[in-house]
N, C-alpha and C positions, 0 to 999 in steps of 0.2 A: 069331109072326112079328116083332112089334114088338120083343120082347126080343132076338131073334136079330140084327135090324138094328142095334140099339144096340151089342151086343157086337162085331159086325163093324166098326162105325165106330171104336170104341175100339181094337180090334186094329190096324186100319189106321193110326190116328194114332200108336200106340205103335211100330209098325214104321217109320213115317216118321221119328219122333224118333230111333230107333236109327241109321238110315241117315244122317241129317243130322249127328248127333253124331259118328259115325265118320269121315265125310268132313272135318268141321271139325278133329277131332283129328289126322288124318293130314296135313292142310294145315299145321297148326301145327308139325309136325316138319320140314317142308321149309325149306331155307335161303331167305332173302329174295333175290330177284334182280330187278334193274331193268336192262333192256337199255339200252345207251347207243349213240347214233349216233356215227359217227366224228368228226363235227363237235363233239360234246360231250365227247369224251375229254380228260381232264386229264393232262398228263405228270407223271411222278413228280417230287417236289420233292427236289433233291439234299441239302438240309439235313436232310430227314427220312430219306432213304435211307441217308445216310452213317453214322448212329449205329449201324447194324446191321453194319457191315463188319468189326468186330472182335468181334462177338458170340460167335463160336465159341470165343474165349479167355476168355469171362466166368467160367465155372466154374473154369478153371485159375487165373485171377487170384484167385478167392475162396479157393483152397486154398494159395496161395503164402505161405510165411513171409516176414516182412519183416526185413531186415537193419538193425537199429537204428543200427549204427555206420557204415553207408555209404549211408544214404538221402538223397535230395535234399530241399531245403527251398525255400520260396517266395523266400527271399533269393537263393539261387543261381540260381533260375529266372529272376528278373527282372534279376539282375546281368548276365546274358549277353545282354541286349537293349539296343539303342540307346535305346528308349523303350517304354513300355507298349503292347503290341499289335504291336510290330515283330517280324520274324522273328529267331530267335536267331542269334548269331554262330557261326562255326566256331571253337571254342576250341583247336584243335590244328593241327598242320602238315598240309598237303595235298600228297600225293605228286606229283600232276600237276594242273595248273590245269584241264585239260579232262576230268579223270576224274570222272565224275558217276554218279548213279543206281545202277542195279543192279551196275555194275562196281566201285563203291567204297562210296558212302554207305549204300546199302540193306543191305550185308552186315552192318552193325552196327545201323542205325537202323530196319530194318523190323520186327524182333521184339525188339530190345533185348538185354540181357545185361550182365554185370559187366565194367567197364573198369578193370583193375588200375592203369593209368597215372594215372587221375584219381581212383581210389578211390571210385567211384560207379557207379551203373547207367546204361547208355546210354539216353537218351531215345528213345522210340518215335515215329516220325513219324506224324501223323494222315493224311497224304496220300502213301502210297508209290507211287501211280500217276503222280505228277508227278516224273519222273526228272531234270529239268533243275534240280538243286538249287542250283547256283551262280547261278541267275537271281535268287534272293532272299536266299540265305545267303552272307554274305561272311566272309572270314577275319578273326579278331580280331587275330592276330599278323601284322603286316605291317610292311615296312620302306619303305613308300612315303612320298611327300612330304606326305601329308595329315596335318593336325594335329587334335587334339581341339578342341572348341568349348565354349562355355558355354551351349549349347542346353539349356533346362530340360526335364527329363523329366516326362511326365504321371504323376501319382500312381496307382499301381496299387491296385485295390480290395483291402481287407483281408478275409481269410477270416472268415466268420461275421458280417459286417456288411452283407450284401446280401440278407437275408431280408425278405420283405414283413411277416411276423409272426414272433414268437419261435419258434413251432413249425412254420412253413411251410418247404417245400423252398427251398434257395437259388436265387436268380435267376441266370441265366447272364450274367455281367458283361462279356462280350466278344463280338466278332463271331464267327460260326461258319463263315464262308467259309474253306475249306481246313482247317477244324478241326472237321469234322462227326463224326469218329470219337472220341467222348467218352472211351472206355476207353483210348485211346492215352496220354492225359495224366492221367486220373483213376483208373487202376487199374494194378496191377502194381508191382514193386519200384522202377521208375524214376519213378513218380508222386511229386510233392512231397507230403510227409507232411501238410501242412495242407489239401490239396484231394483227398486220396485218398478215393475213395468207399467207403462201408461195405457197399454192396450192388451189386457189379458184375454179379451174375446178373440184375438187372432192366435189361435192355439198352434198353428203350424210354424213354430218358432224357427226351425232350421231352414225355412224357406228364405229367410233374410239374414239370419245370424249364422256365421260360419266359424269353424274352429280355427284357432291359431295358438295352440298350446305346446308346440314343440320348441322348447328352449334348448338350443345347442350352442356349444362354444367351439371355436377353432383350436384343435390340439396340434396343428401342424401335420407334417408328413409322418405317418405311423411306420415305424421300422421294427421288424421282427428279427431278433438276433438268435441264432442257433448255436447251441453248444457243440463245438466240433471236437471229436475225439480222434486222436492220432494213434 
């Protein structure tokens, strides 16, 4: 009887072990889920969401051959701007001053293509949803009374010199507001050759590339003087 009791105990313990291990194994296969209250919900970050908007073209960009004779460069990229970070000029005639967005601009600038008139590929806009293009982009060819100024341009960062380490991914040297679609400027035949990405299929750009665009200068100790009346 004593031996039978011991065997029964070991059998019960072994079966309990099997049951507990099986439940633990099945629980490990389930996806983690944490319920969130409506008050704790965090809205999507536009700067993170935007990098995926042209992701459907990533593999197409990877397979596109590059036209060495008609590719853009950073010199032409920055030459068409009033200063570093400014919206690009419109370097061609505009048929109608109020003709904007999908009726005109997006026909060429939404997905790009070769422009025989300029012997280069049309830049792809990173924000095709903003159709009031003339709100920010002005014509470079104008006969108005405005004259050029001696306003100094900010120096644009040089490609290959904004890495934290020699082998680290380049830091994003510019603001990403309205430029969240990274592949619009960094992939495809219209991308400047110096900043054309070698891996457009990795569409989660912000996973490796971080922002470092806060340029500040030391102004010393700030003092506030009050006008005292006696």
